[in-house]
Every structure is written in structure tokens, then in C-alpha cells.
N, CA, C and O atoms as a GROMACS GRO file, in nm:
protein
  620
    1MET      N    1  -6.816   1.620   7.618
    1MET     CA    2  -6.825   1.740   7.536
    1MET      C    3  -6.802   1.862   7.624
    1MET      O    4  -6.841   1.865   7.741
    2ALA      N    5  -6.738   1.963   7.566
    2ALA     CA    6  -6.706   2.084   7.641
    2ALA      C    7  -6.832   2.163   7.672
    2ALA      O    8  -6.930   2.160   7.598
    3LYS      N    9  -6.826   2.233   7.783
    3LYS     CA   10  -6.939   2.316   7.824
    3LYS      C   11  -6.946   2.441   7.738
    3LYS      O   12  -6.844   2.504   7.711
    4LEU      N   13  -7.066   2.477   7.693
    4LEU     CA   14  -7.085   2.594   7.610
    4LEU      C   15  -7.081   2.722   7.694
    4LEU      O   16  -7.124   2.723   7.809
    5THR      N   17  -7.028   2.827   7.633
    5THR     CA   18  -7.028   2.956   7.701
    5THR      C   19  -7.166   3.020   7.690
    5THR      O   20  -7.250   2.972   7.614
    6LYS      N   21  -7.188   3.125   7.764
    6LYS     CA   22  -7.317   3.195   7.760
    6LYS      C   23  -7.346   3.246   7.619
    6LYS      O   24  -7.458   3.233   7.569
    7ALA      N   25  -7.244   3.304   7.554
    7ALA     CA   26  -7.262   3.356   7.419
    7ALA      C   27  -7.299   3.244   7.321
    7ALA      O   28  -7.381   3.263   7.232
    8GLN      N   29  -7.238   3.127   7.339
    8GLN     CA   30  -7.269   3.013   7.252
    8GLN      C   31  -7.411   2.963   7.276
    8GLN      O   32  -7.480   2.926   7.182
    9ARG      N   33  -7.454   2.961   7.402
    9ARG     CA   34  -7.589   2.913   7.433
    9ARG      C   35  -7.695   3.008   7.380
    9ARG      O   36  -7.803   2.964   7.341
   10GLU      N   37  -7.667   3.138   7.379
   10GLU     CA   38  -7.766   3.237   7.338
   10GLU      C   39  -7.764   3.265   7.188
   10GLU      O   40  -7.850   3.337   7.139
   11TRP      N   41  -7.669   3.208   7.116
   11TRP     CA   42  -7.657   3.235   6.973
   11TRP      C   43  -7.773   3.173   6.896
   11TRP      O   44  -7.815   3.060   6.923
   12ARG      N   45  -7.823   3.247   6.800
   12ARG     CA   46  -7.928   3.200   6.710
   12ARG      C   47  -7.885   3.234   6.567
   12ARG      O   48  -7.814   3.332   6.546
   13PRO      N   49  -7.928   3.154   6.469
   13PRO     CA   50  -7.892   3.186   6.330
   13PRO      C   51  -7.941   3.326   6.291
   13PRO      O   52  -8.052   3.367   6.325
   14GLY      N   53  -7.856   3.396   6.219
   14GLY     CA   54  -7.890   3.530   6.174
   14GLY      C   55  -7.855   3.641   6.272
   14GLY      O   56  -7.871   3.759   6.240
   15MET      N   57  -7.806   3.604   6.391
   15MET     CA   58  -7.769   3.707   6.489
   15MET      C   59  -7.641   3.776   6.442
   15MET      O   60  -7.547   3.710   6.398
   16PRO      N   61  -7.637   3.909   6.452
   16PRO     CA   62  -7.514   3.978   6.413
   16PRO      C   63  -7.403   3.950   6.514
   16PRO      O   64  -7.429   3.934   6.634
   17LYS      N   65  -7.281   3.944   6.465
   17LYS     CA   66  -7.167   3.920   6.551
   17LYS      C   67  -7.139   4.045   6.634
   17LYS      O   68  -7.139   4.156   6.583
   18LYS      N   69  -7.115   4.024   6.765
   18LYS     CA   70  -7.085   4.138   6.853
   18LYS      C   71  -6.951   4.198   6.814
   18LYS      O   72  -6.852   4.127   6.797
   19GLN      N   73  -6.951   4.329   6.801
   19GLN     CA   74  -6.830   4.399   6.760
   19GLN      C   75  -6.731   4.404   6.876
   19GLN      O   76  -6.768   4.441   6.988
   20ARG      N   77  -6.608   4.368   6.851
   20ARG     CA   78  -6.504   4.376   6.954
   20ARG      C   79  -6.437   4.514   6.946
   20ARG      O   80  -6.424   4.572   6.839
   21SER      N   81  -6.395   4.562   7.059
   21SER     CA   82  -6.333   4.694   7.066
   21SER      C   83  -6.186   4.686   7.026
   21SER      O   84  -6.108   4.613   7.086
   22THR      N   85  -6.152   4.763   6.923
   22THR     CA   86  -6.012   4.769   6.880
   22THR      C   87  -5.927   4.836   6.986
   22THR      O   88  -5.812   4.799   7.009
   23LYS      N   89  -5.984   4.936   7.052
   23LYS     CA   90  -5.911   5.005   7.159
   23LYS      C   91  -5.871   4.907   7.268
   23LYS      O   92  -5.758   4.910   7.317
   24MET      N   93  -5.964   4.820   7.306
   24MET     CA   94  -5.932   4.723   7.412
   24MET      C   95  -5.826   4.624   7.366
   24MET      O   96  -5.738   4.586   7.443
   25MET      N   97  -5.833   4.582   7.240
   25MET     CA   98  -5.733   4.487   7.189
   25MET      C   99  -5.595   4.552   7.182
   25MET      O  100  -5.496   4.491   7.224
   26PHE      N  101  -5.587   4.675   7.130
   26PHE     CA  102  -5.459   4.745   7.122
   26PHE      C  103  -5.401   4.768   7.261
   26PHE      O  104  -5.284   4.739   7.286
   27ALA      N  105  -5.484   4.820   7.352
   27ALA     CA  106  -5.437   4.852   7.487
   27ALA      C  107  -5.395   4.726   7.561
   27ALA      O  108  -5.294   4.727   7.632
   28SER      N  109  -5.470   4.618   7.546
   28SER     CA  110  -5.435   4.493   7.613
   28SER      C  111  -5.302   4.438   7.560
   28SER      O  112  -5.222   4.384   7.636
   29THR      N  113  -5.279   4.454   7.431
   29THR     CA  114  -5.152   4.408   7.373
   29THR      C  115  -5.035   4.484   7.433
   29THR      O  116  -4.933   4.425   7.468
   30VAL      N  117  -5.049   4.615   7.446
   30VAL     CA  118  -4.942   4.696   7.504
   30VAL      C  119  -4.918   4.655   7.650
   30VAL      O  120  -4.803   4.642   7.692
   31LEU      N  121  -5.025   4.634   7.726
   31LEU     CA  122  -5.009   4.598   7.867
   31LEU      C  123  -4.943   4.461   7.883
   31LEU      O  124  -4.860   4.444   7.972
   32VAL      N  125  -4.977   4.365   7.799
   32VAL     CA  126  -4.915   4.232   7.810
   32VAL      C  127  -4.766   4.240   7.774
   32VAL      O  128  -4.683   4.176   7.838
   33LEU      N  129  -4.734   4.317   7.671
   33LEU     CA  130  -4.593   4.334   7.637
   33LEU      C  131  -4.517   4.402   7.752
   33LEU      O  132  -4.402   4.366   7.780
   34GLU      N  133  -4.580   4.498   7.816
   34GLU     CA  134  -4.516   4.563   7.931
   34GLU      C  135  -4.498   4.466   8.047
   34GLU      O  136  -4.402   4.478   8.123
   35ALA      N  137  -4.589   4.372   8.062
   35ALA     CA  138  -4.574   4.272   8.168
   35ALA      C  139  -4.448   4.188   8.145
   35ALA      O  140  -4.376   4.157   8.240
   36PHE      N  141  -4.422   4.153   8.019
   36PHE     CA  142  -4.298   4.080   7.989
   36PHE      C  143  -4.177   4.166   8.023
   36PHE      O  144  -4.080   4.116   8.080
   37VAL      N  145  -4.182   4.293   7.990
   37VAL     CA  146  -4.072   4.384   8.021
   37VAL      C  147  -4.052   4.392   8.172
   37VAL      O  148  -3.938   4.392   8.220
   38ALA      N  149  -4.160   4.398   8.249
   38ALA     CA  150  -4.151   4.405   8.395
   38ALA      C  151  -4.084   4.280   8.452
   38ALA      O  152  -4.001   4.289   8.542
   39VAL      N  153  -4.119   4.164   8.398
   39VAL     CA  154  -4.056   4.040   8.447
   39VAL      C  155  -3.908   4.037   8.414
   39VAL      O  156  -3.826   4.003   8.499
   40PHE      N  157  -3.873   4.074   8.290
   40PHE     CA  158  -3.731   4.074   8.253
   40PHE      C  159  -3.653   4.182   8.328
   40PHE      O  160  -3.536   4.163   8.360
   41LEU      N  161  -3.717   4.294   8.356
   41LEU     CA  162  -3.653   4.397   8.438
   41LEU      C  163  -3.625   4.344   8.578
   41LEU      O  164  -3.517   4.366   8.633
   42ALA      N  165  -3.723   4.274   8.634
   42ALA     CA  166  -3.705   4.217   8.768
   42ALA      C  167  -3.588   4.118   8.770
   42ALA      O  168  -3.508   4.118   8.863
   43LEU      N  169  -3.580   4.036   8.668
   43LEU     CA  170  -3.469   3.940   8.661
   43LEU      C  171  -3.335   4.010   8.648
   43LEU      O  172  -3.237   3.970   8.710
   44ALA      N  173  -3.331   4.115   8.567
   44ALA     CA  174  -3.206   4.189   8.549
   44ALA      C  175  -3.164   4.258   8.679
   44ALA      O  176  -3.048   4.252   8.718
   45LEU      N  177  -3.259   4.324   8.744
   45LEU     CA  178  -3.226   4.392   8.870
   45LEU      C  179  -3.186   4.293   8.978
   45LEU      O  180  -3.099   4.322   9.059
   46PHE      N  181  -3.250   4.178   8.979
   46PHE     CA  182  -3.216   4.073   9.076
   46PHE      C  183  -3.071   4.030   9.057
   46PHE      O  184  -2.996   4.015   9.153
   47GLY      N  185  -3.032   4.010   8.932
   47GLY     CA  186  -2.895   3.966   8.904
   47GLY      C  187  -2.792   4.075   8.924
   47GLY      O  188  -2.680   4.046   8.967
   48LEU      N  189  -2.827   4.198   8.893
   48LEU     CA  190  -2.730   4.308   8.901
   48LEU      C  191  -2.712   4.363   9.042
   48LEU      O  192  -2.606   4.418   9.074
   49ASN      N  193  -2.812   4.350   9.126
   49ASN     CA  194  -2.809   4.417   9.256
   49ASN      C  195  -2.805   4.319   9.373
   49ASN      O  196  -2.885   4.331   9.466
   50GLY      N  197  -2.715   4.226   9.369
   50GLY     CA  198  -2.689   4.141   9.484
   50GLY      C  199  -2.796   4.040   9.519
   50GLY      O  200  -2.814   4.007   9.636
   51LYS      N  201  -2.868   3.991   9.422
   51LYS     CA  202  -2.968   3.884   9.443
   51LYS      C  203  -3.073   3.920   9.548
   51LYS      O  204  -3.115   3.834   9.625
   52ASN      N  205  -3.115   4.043   9.550
   52ASN     CA  206  -3.218   4.088   9.643
   52ASN      C  207  -3.355   4.045   9.590
   52ASN      O  208  -3.395   4.089   9.482
   53PRO      N  209  -3.428   3.960   9.666
   53PRO     CA  210  -3.556   3.908   9.616
   53PRO      C  211  -3.666   4.014   9.606
   53PRO      O  212  -3.769   3.989   9.544
   54ILE      N  213  -3.647   4.131   9.664
   54ILE     CA  214  -3.749   4.236   9.654
   54ILE      C  215  -3.772   4.276   9.509
   54ILE      O  216  -3.883   4.314   9.471
   55TYR      N  217  -3.666   4.268   9.426
   55TYR     CA  218  -3.681   4.301   9.285
   55TYR      C  219  -3.772   4.201   9.214
   55TYR      O  220  -3.855   4.239   9.131
   56LEU      N  221  -3.756   4.074   9.248
   56LEU     CA  222  -3.842   3.972   9.187
   56LEU      C  223  -3.988   3.991   9.229
   56LEU      O  224  -4.079   3.979   9.147
   57VAL      N  225  -4.008   4.021   9.357
   57VAL     CA  226  -4.145   4.041   9.407
   57VAL      C  227  -4.207   4.164   9.340
   57VAL      O  228  -4.320   4.158   9.292
   58ALA      N  229  -4.134   4.275   9.338
   58ALA     CA  230  -4.187   4.398   9.279
   58ALA      C  231  -4.216   4.381   9.130
   58ALA      O  232  -4.319   4.426   9.081
   59GLY      N  233  -4.126   4.316   9.058
   59GLY     CA  234  -4.146   4.294   8.916
   59GLY      C  235  -4.264   4.203   8.888
   59GLY      O  236  -4.340   4.226   8.794
   60THR      N  237  -4.280   4.100   8.970
   60THR     CA  238  -4.393   4.009   8.953
   60THR      C  239  -4.525   4.079   8.983
   60THR      O  240  -4.623   4.061   8.912
   61VAL      N  241  -4.527   4.158   9.088
   61VAL     CA  242  -4.649   4.233   9.122
   61VAL      C  243  -4.685   4.330   9.010
   61VAL      O  244  -4.801   4.341   8.972
   62LEU      N  245  -4.585   4.400   8.956
   62LEU     CA  246  -4.611   4.493   8.847
   62LEU      C  247  -4.662   4.418   8.724
   62LEU      O  248  -4.755   4.464   8.657
   63ALA      N  249  -4.603   4.303   8.694
   63ALA     CA  250  -4.647   4.224   8.578
   63ALA      C  251  -4.791   4.176   8.597
   63ALA      O  252  -4.870   4.180   8.503
   64VAL      N  253  -4.825   4.131   8.716
   64VAL     CA  254  -4.961   4.085   8.743
   64VAL      C  255  -5.059   4.201   8.732
   64VAL      O  256  -5.168   4.185   8.677
   65LEU      N  257  -5.022   4.317   8.783
   65LEU     CA  258  -5.109   4.435   8.772
   65LEU      C  259  -5.130   4.475   8.625
   65LEU      O  260  -5.240   4.511   8.586
   66LEU      N  261  -5.024   4.467   8.546
   66LEU     CA  262  -5.036   4.502   8.404
   66LEU      C  263  -5.132   4.407   8.333
   66LEU      O  264  -5.217   4.451   8.255
   67VAL      N  265  -5.119   4.278   8.359
   67VAL     CA  266  -5.208   4.181   8.294
   67VAL      C  267  -5.350   4.196   8.347
   67VAL      O  268  -5.445   4.187   8.270
   68ALA      N  269  -5.366   4.218   8.477
   68ALA     CA  270  -5.500   4.232   8.535
   68ALA      C  271  -5.571   4.358   8.483
   68ALA      O  272  -5.693   4.360   8.473
   69THR      N  273  -5.495   4.459   8.450
   69THR     CA  274  -5.555   4.582   8.397
   69THR      C  275  -5.620   4.558   8.262
   69THR      O  276  -5.710   4.633   8.223
   70CYS      N  277  -5.576   4.457   8.189
   70CYS     CA  278  -5.640   4.423   8.060
   70CYS      C  279  -5.789   4.398   8.078
   70CYS      O  280  -5.868   4.426   7.988
   71ALA      N  281  -5.828   4.346   8.193
   71ALA     CA  282  -5.968   4.312   8.217
   71ALA      C  283  -6.055   4.435   8.244
   71ALA      O  284  -6.177   4.427   8.232
   72VAL      N  285  -5.994   4.546   8.279
   72VAL     CA  286  -6.074   4.664   8.315
   72VAL      C  287  -6.057   4.780   8.218
   72VAL      O  288  -6.102   4.891   8.247
   73ILE      N  289  -5.993   4.757   8.105
   73ILE     CA  290  -5.972   4.864   8.008
   73ILE      C  291  -6.106   4.923   7.962
   73ILE      O  292  -6.115   5.042   7.935
   74GLY      N  293  -6.209   4.840   7.953
   74GLY     CA  294  -6.339   4.886   7.907
   74GLY      C  295  -6.415   4.971   8.008
   74GLY      O  296  -6.510   5.040   7.972
   75LYS      N  297  -6.373   4.966   8.134
   75LYS     CA  298  -6.438   5.048   8.236
   75LYS      C  299  -6.395   5.194   8.220
   75LYS      O  300  -6.295   5.224   8.155
   76LYS      N  301  -6.472   5.284   8.280
   76LYS     CA  302  -6.440   5.427   8.271
   76LYS      C  303  -6.302   5.459   8.327
   76LYS      O  304  -6.230   5.542   8.272
   77TRP      N  305  -6.266   5.394   8.434
   77TRP     CA  306  -6.140   5.422   8.502
   77TRP      C  307  -6.025   5.333   8.451
   77TRP      O  308  -5.913   5.346   8.499
   78GLY      N  309  -6.052   5.243   8.356
   78GLY     CA  310  -5.950   5.151   8.307
   78GLY      C  311  -5.831   5.219   8.243
   78GLY      O  312  -5.717   5.188   8.278
   79PRO      N  313  -5.854   5.311   8.147
   79PRO     CA  314  -5.738   5.379   8.088
   79PRO      C  315  -5.656   5.458   8.191
   79PRO      O  316  -5.534   5.466   8.178
   80ALA      N  317  -5.721   5.516   8.291
   80ALA     CA  318  -5.648   5.589   8.395
   80ALA      C  319  -5.559   5.494   8.475
   80ALA      O  320  -5.446   5.528   8.510
   81ALA      N  321  -5.611   5.374   8.503
   81ALA     CA  322  -5.528   5.274   8.571
   81ALA      C  323  -5.408   5.238   8.485
   81ALA      O  324  -5.298   5.217   8.536
   82GLY      N  325  -5.430   5.231   8.354
   82GLY     CA  326  -5.318   5.203   8.264
   82GLY      C  327  -5.214   5.313   8.266
   82GLY      O  328  -5.094   5.285   8.262
   83TRP      N  329  -5.259   5.438   8.274
   83TRP     CA  330  -5.164   5.549   8.281
   83TRP      C  331  -5.082   5.544   8.410
   83TRP      O  332  -4.962   5.574   8.409
   84VAL      N  333  -5.145   5.506   8.520
   84VAL     CA  334  -5.071   5.492   8.647
   84VAL      C  335  -4.962   5.387   8.632
   84VAL      O  336  -4.849   5.406   8.678
   85LEU      N  337  -4.996   5.275   8.567
   85LEU     CA  338  -4.895   5.170   8.546
   85LEU      C  339  -4.785   5.217   8.450
   85LEU      O  340  -4.670   5.175   8.463
   86GLN      N  341  -4.820   5.303   8.355
   86GLN     CA  342  -4.717   5.359   8.267
   86GLN      C  343  -4.617   5.440   8.349
   86GLN      O  344  -4.496   5.432   8.327
   87LEU      N  345  -4.669   5.518   8.444
   87LEU     CA  346  -4.581   5.598   8.529
   87LEU      C  347  -4.492   5.509   8.616
   87LEU      O  348  -4.376   5.541   8.640
   88LEU      N  349  -4.548   5.397   8.664
   88LEU     CA  350  -4.467   5.304   8.743
   88LEU      C  351  -4.355   5.244   8.660
   88LEU      O  352  -4.243   5.228   8.708
   89LEU      N  353  -4.385   5.211   8.534
   89LEU     CA  354  -4.282   5.154   8.448
   89LEU      C  355  -4.174   5.258   8.418
   89LEU      O  356  -4.055   5.224   8.413
   90ILE      N  357  -4.215   5.382   8.398
   90ILE     CA  358  -4.116   5.489   8.376
   90ILE      C  359  -4.034   5.512   8.503
   90ILE      O  360  -3.913   5.534   8.496
   91ALA      N  361  -4.100   5.505   8.619
   91ALA     CA  362  -4.031   5.525   8.747
   91ALA      C  363  -3.929   5.415   8.774
   91ALA      O  364  -3.837   5.433   8.854
   92ALA      N  365  -3.944   5.301   8.708
   92ALA     CA  366  -3.844   5.194   8.721
   92ALA      C  367  -3.708   5.241   8.670
   92ALA      O  368  -3.606   5.177   8.694
   93GLY      N  369  -3.708   5.352   8.598
   93GLY     CA  370  -3.583   5.409   8.552
   93GLY      C  371  -3.492   5.454   8.665
   93GLY      O  372  -3.371   5.469   8.644
   94PHE      N  373  -3.547   5.476   8.783
   94PHE     CA  374  -3.462   5.511   8.896
   94PHE      C  375  -3.380   5.391   8.943
   94PHE      O  376  -3.274   5.408   9.004
   95ALA      N  377  -3.428   5.270   8.913
   95ALA     CA  378  -3.352   5.149   8.947
   95ALA      C  379  -3.261   5.108   8.831
   95ALA      O  380  -3.149   5.062   8.853
   96GLU      N  381  -3.308   5.126   8.710
   96GLU     CA  382  -3.229   5.095   8.589
   96GLU      C  383  -3.254   5.208   8.490
   96GLU      O  384  -3.362   5.215   8.432
   97PRO      N  385  -3.156   5.296   8.470
   97PRO     CA  386  -3.178   5.418   8.390
   97PRO      C  387  -3.234   5.395   8.249
   97PRO      O  388  -3.306   5.481   8.199
   98LEU      N  389  -3.203   5.285   8.185
   98LEU     CA  390  -3.258   5.261   8.052
   98LEU      C  391  -3.410   5.247   8.053
   98LEU      O  392  -3.474   5.260   7.948
   99MET      N  393  -3.466   5.220   8.169
   99MET     CA  394  -3.612   5.207   8.177
   99MET      C  395  -3.683   5.341   8.156
   99MET      O  396  -3.802   5.343   8.126
  100PHE      N  397  -3.612   5.452   8.172
  100PHE     CA  398  -3.672   5.581   8.138
  100PHE      C  399  -3.707   5.583   7.989
  100PHE      O  400  -3.814   5.630   7.950
  101ILE      N  401  -3.617   5.530   7.908
  101ILE     CA  402  -3.640   5.526   7.763
  101ILE      C  403  -3.746   5.422   7.730
  101ILE      O  404  -3.841   5.451   7.657
  102VAL      N  405  -3.730   5.300   7.782
  102VAL     CA  406  -3.824   5.192   7.752
  102VAL      C  407  -3.964   5.229   7.803
  102VAL      O  408  -4.063   5.211   7.732
  103GLY      N  409  -3.971   5.280   7.924
  103GLY     CA  410  -4.100   5.320   7.980
  103GLY      C  411  -4.163   5.433   7.901
  103GLY      O  412  -4.284   5.434   7.878
  104GLY      N  413  -4.081   5.528   7.858
  104GLY     CA  414  -4.132   5.639   7.777
  104GLY      C  415  -4.186   5.590   7.643
  104GLY      O  416  -4.291   5.635   7.597
  105LEU      N  417  -4.115   5.497   7.581
  105LEU     CA  418  -4.163   5.441   7.454
  105LEU      C  419  -4.293   5.364   7.472
  105LEU      O  420  -4.382   5.370   7.387
  106PHE      N  421  -4.304   5.290   7.581
  106PHE     CA  422  -4.428   5.219   7.607
  106PHE      C  423  -4.542   5.315   7.640
  106PHE      O  424  -4.658   5.288   7.607
  107ALA      N  425  -4.512   5.428   7.704
  107ALA     CA  426  -4.616   5.528   7.730
  107ALA      C  427  -4.668   5.586   7.599
  107ALA      O  428  -4.788   5.612   7.584
  108VAL      N  429  -4.578   5.606   7.504
  108VAL     CA  430  -4.621   5.653   7.371
  108VAL      C  431  -4.707   5.546   7.304
  108VAL      O  432  -4.809   5.577   7.243
  109ALA      N  433  -4.664   5.421   7.315
  109ALA     CA  434  -4.743   5.311   7.256
  109ALA      C  435  -4.881   5.301   7.324
  109ALA      O  436  -4.980   5.273   7.257
  110TRP      N  437  -4.886   5.324   7.453
  110TRP     CA  438  -5.013   5.322   7.527
  110TRP      C  439  -5.105   5.434   7.478
  110TRP      O  440  -5.223   5.411   7.454
  111TRP      N  441  -5.049   5.554   7.465
  111TRP     CA  442  -5.128   5.666   7.415
  111TRP      C  443  -5.182   5.634   7.275
  111TRP      O  444  -5.299   5.657   7.246
  112TYR      N  445  -5.095   5.581   7.189
  112TYR     CA  446  -5.137   5.550   7.053
  112TYR      C  447  -5.245   5.441   7.051
  112TYR      O  448  -5.340   5.449   6.974
  113ALA      N  449  -5.230   5.341   7.136
  113ALA     CA  450  -5.330   5.234   7.143
  113ALA      C  451  -5.466   5.290   7.181
  113ALA      O  452  -5.568   5.251   7.123
  114LEU      N  453  -5.470   5.380   7.278
  114LEU     CA  454  -5.597   5.439   7.320
  114LEU      C  455  -5.652   5.532   7.212
  114LEU      O  456  -5.771   5.528   7.181
  115HIS      N  457  -5.566   5.615   7.156
  115HIS     CA  458  -5.610   5.714   7.058
  115HIS      C  459  -5.655   5.647   6.927
  115HIS      O  460  -5.767   5.671   6.880
  116ALA      N  461  -5.570   5.565   6.870
  116ALA     CA  462  -5.604   5.500   6.742
  116ALA      C  463  -5.718   5.400   6.761
  116ALA      O  464  -5.805   5.388   6.675
  117GLY      N  465  -5.716   5.328   6.872
  117GLY     CA  466  -5.823   5.232   6.898
  117GLY      C  467  -5.959   5.298   6.909
  117GLY      O  468  -6.057   5.247   6.856
  118ARG      N  469  -5.965   5.412   6.977
  118ARG     CA  470  -6.091   5.486   6.990
  118ARG      C  471  -6.139   5.534   6.853
  118ARG      O  472  -6.258   5.526   6.821
  119ARG      N  473  -6.046   5.584   6.772
  119ARG     CA  474  -6.081   5.633   6.638
  119ARG      C  475  -6.134   5.519   6.551
  119ARG      O  476  -6.234   5.535   6.481
  120ILE      N  477  -6.068   5.405   6.554
  120ILE     CA  478  -6.111   5.290   6.475
  120ILE      C  479  -6.246   5.239   6.523
  120ILE      O  480  -6.332   5.202   6.442
  121ASP      N  481  -6.266   5.236   6.654
  121ASP     CA  482  -6.396   5.193   6.708
  121ASP      C  483  -6.508   5.286   6.661
  121ASP      O  484  -6.617   5.240   6.626
  122GLN      N  485  -6.482   5.418   6.660
  122GLN     CA  486  -6.583   5.512   6.613
  122GLN      C  487  -6.612   5.492   6.464
  122GLN      O  488  -6.728   5.498   6.422
  123GLU      N  489  -6.508   5.467   6.385
  123GLU     CA  490  -6.529   5.440   6.243
  123GLU      C  491  -6.610   5.313   6.222
  123GLU      O  492  -6.697   5.308   6.135
  124ASN      N  493  -6.581   5.210   6.301
  124ASN     CA  494  -6.656   5.084   6.290
  124ASN      C  495  -6.803   5.102   6.326
  124ASN      O  496  -6.891   5.046   6.262
  125LEU      N  497  -6.830   5.182   6.430
  125LEU     CA  498  -6.969   5.208   6.469
  125LEU      C  499  -7.043   5.283   6.358
  125LEU      O  500  -7.158   5.252   6.326
  126GLU      N  501  -6.976   5.381   6.299
  126GLU     CA  502  -7.038   5.456   6.191
  126GLU      C  503  -7.063   5.366   6.070
  126GLU      O  504  -7.168   5.374   6.006
  127ARG      N  505  -6.967   5.280   6.040
  127ARG     CA  506  -6.984   5.187   5.928
  127ARG      C  507  -7.100   5.091   5.955
  127ARG      O  508  -7.178   5.063   5.864
  128ALA      N  509  -7.112   5.042   6.076
  128ALA     CA  510  -7.223   4.951   6.111
  128ALA      C  511  -7.356   5.024   6.103
  128ALA      O  512  -7.456   4.967   6.059
  129ARG      N  513  -7.359   5.151   6.146
  129ARG     CA  514  -7.482   5.229   6.139
  129ARG      C  515  -7.525   5.248   5.994
  129ARG      O  516  -7.642   5.232   5.960
  130LEU      N  517  -7.429   5.283   5.909
  130LEU     CA  518  -7.461   5.302   5.767
  130LEU      C  519  -7.504   5.171   5.702
  130LEU      O  520  -7.593   5.170   5.617
  131GLN      N  521  -7.441   5.061   5.741
  131GLN     CA  522  -7.480   4.931   5.686
  131GLN      C  523  -7.622   4.895   5.728
  131GLN      O  524  -7.700   4.845   5.647
  132GLY      N  525  -7.656   4.920   5.852
  132GLY     CA  526  -7.792   4.895   5.900
  132GLY      C  527  -7.893   4.981   5.827
  132GLY      O  528  -8.002   4.935   5.794
  133GLN      N  529  -7.857   5.105   5.804
  133GLN     CA  530  -7.945   5.196   5.731
  133GLN      C  531  -7.964   5.145   5.587
  133GLN      O  532  -8.075   5.146   5.535
  134TRP      N  533  -7.856   5.102   5.523
  134TRP     CA  534  -7.866   5.051   5.387
  134TRP      C  535  -7.950   4.924   5.382
  134TRP      O  536  -8.032   4.906   5.292
  135ASP      N  537  -7.928   4.834   5.480
  135ASP     CA  538  -8.006   4.710   5.486
  135ASP      C  539  -8.155   4.738   5.503
  135ASP      O  540  -8.239   4.669   5.447
  136ALA      N  541  -8.187   4.842   5.583
  136ALA     CA  542  -8.327   4.878   5.603
  136ALA      C  543  -8.390   4.934   5.475
  136ALA      O  544  -8.508   4.912   5.448
  137GLU      N  545  -8.311   5.006   5.397
  137GLU     CA  546  -8.361   5.064   5.273
  137GLU      C  547  -8.367   4.963   5.159
  137GLU      O  548  -8.442   4.983   5.063
  138HIS      N  549  -8.290   4.856   5.168
  138HIS     CA  550  -8.283   4.755   5.062
  138HIS      C  551  -8.310   4.617   5.121
  138HIS      O  552  -8.217   4.537   5.134
  139PRO      N  553  -8.433   4.589   5.158
  139PRO     CA  554  -8.462   4.458   5.219
  139PRO      C  555  -8.436   4.345   5.120
  139PRO      O  556  -8.453   4.360   4.999
  140ALA      N  557  -8.394   4.233   5.176
  140ALA     CA  558  -8.365   4.115   5.094
  140ALA      C  559  -8.496   4.058   5.041
  140ALA      O  560  -8.601   4.076   5.103
  141ASP      N  561  -8.489   3.988   4.928
  141ASP     CA  562  -8.608   3.929   4.867
  141ASP      C  563  -8.636   3.791   4.923
  141ASP      O  564  -8.713   3.715   4.864
  142GLY      N  565  -8.577   3.758   5.035
  142GLY     CA  566  -8.598   3.626   5.093
  142GLY      C  567  -8.498   3.524   5.041
  142GLY      O  568  -8.500   3.409   5.084
  143GLU      N  569  -8.412   3.564   4.950
  143GLU     CA  570  -8.311   3.475   4.898
  143GLU      C  571  -8.184   3.492   4.979
  143GLU      O  572  -8.151   3.602   5.024
  144ASN      N  573  -8.115   3.384   4.998
  144ASN     CA  574  -7.989   3.388   5.071
  144ASN      C  575  -7.878   3.405   4.969
  144ASN      O  576  -7.831   3.306   4.912
  145THR      N  577  -7.836   3.527   4.947
  145THR     CA  578  -7.728   3.554   4.851
  145THR      C  579  -7.597   3.585   4.921
  145THR      O  580  -7.498   3.616   4.856
  146GLU      N  581  -7.596   3.577   5.052
  146GLU     CA  582  -7.476   3.609   5.126
  146GLU      C  583  -7.371   3.501   5.104
  146GLU      O  584  -7.398   3.382   5.119
  147GLY      N  585  -7.254   3.544   5.070
  147GLY     CA  586  -7.143   3.451   5.055
  147GLY      C  587  -7.142   3.380   4.920
  147GLY      O  588  -7.056   3.295   4.896
  148THR      N  589  -7.234   3.412   4.832
  148THR     CA  590  -7.233   3.349   4.701
  148THR      C  591  -7.195   3.450   4.597
  148THR      O  592  -7.232   3.567   4.605
  149ASP      N  593  -7.121   3.405   4.501
  149ASP     CA  594  -7.078   3.491   4.393
  149ASP      C  595  -7.110   3.419   4.264
  149ASP      O  596  -7.024   3.357   4.202
  150VAL      N  597  -7.237   3.429   4.224
  150VAL     CA  598  -7.285   3.353   4.109
  150VAL      C  599  -7.301   3.448   3.991
  150VAL      O  600  -7.361   3.554   4.003
  151GLN      N  601  -7.247   3.408   3.881
  151GLN     CA  602  -7.265   3.484   3.759
  151GLN      C  603  -7.332   3.393   3.658
  151GLN      O  604  -7.296   3.276   3.644
  152THR      N  605  -7.432   3.447   3.587
  152THR     CA  606  -7.497   3.368   3.483
  152THR      C  607  -7.431   3.401   3.352
  152THR      O  608  -7.392   3.514   3.325
  153ARG      N  609  -7.419   3.299   3.272
  153ARG     CA  610  -7.345   3.315   3.149
  153ARG      C  611  -7.418   3.240   3.038
  153ARG      O  612  -7.449   3.122   3.055
  154SER      N  613  -7.444   3.304   2.931
  154SER     CA  614  -7.509   3.234   2.821
  154SER      C  615  -7.403   3.193   2.720
  154SER      O  616  -7.316   3.271   2.681
  155GLU      N  617  -7.413   3.069   2.680
  155GLU     CA  618  -7.312   3.018   2.588
  155GLU      C  619  -7.371   2.996   2.453
  155GLU      O  620  -7.301   2.952   2.361
   0.00000   0.00000   0.00000
């Protein structure tokens, strides 16, 4: 049998599900997509510029940094690290001019992921707060009515 994770071991019936950050999911998606772009850019530059392996190394390092940054998005300095990587992707335009456009579009996507994700996370927190307040004002009668949709009908 597979080993249980810490969250699985600590779970108890009735525990609320931990809210996942939409900002982190959006930002991580953008970074992973950029990692693919970095790898394909490295392959293109390798083929176009005389099979110089430095392009493969640089592209792989950039791709690894992009994916590794997904793990630190939640830290205070995580989004700043992402912005630095956005600048590196835009700077790749000096090697392949179309990367100015691609990098710029990804920088816009990065900004949107952070901005919209933060807004959605705030809305979710407010919704959870209001739900908790409503639950406190309307305690359950001890009946489990969650997930049931029962209608009584007299015939």
C-alpha cells in the first residue's frame, strides 16, 4: 500500500478542505508554459547558430529556473523572482528577435496571473468568511443534510 502524505494522515471527518491559491495556480501555469518556450528556443538557436551547445545549456537552465520558481511563488519574494525570469525571457530577443514579442506576451500573461489570481483569492477568502459567519448564525440541527436534495411529496 502507498505511503500516506502528512495531509492524509492528519485528515479527520468534517475537516474543511484547505483552500488552494488561484494566484499560485495561474502563475505556475504561466511559468511551466514559459519553460517549454525556453526549451524550444534553445533547440531553435542551437540549430540556427552553428550547433553551439551553449544555447542548449542556457535554455535548459532557464527552463529549470522557470519550473523551480513555481515552488516559491507563495513566498514574499516569489513574484519578484518571476519578474526577473520574465526579463530574461524578453532579453532572449537579442538572440532571436521574435522573442521580444513572445517574451512580452508572456510578461503580460504573468502580470494577469498575479493580478487576477490575487483578486480571486481575496474573493474566495471573503466568501469563506461570510459562509463561516452564516454557519455560525444558523447551526445545524444535528442532521446531515449536506449533499442531499430530498423533496417530500404528498400523493
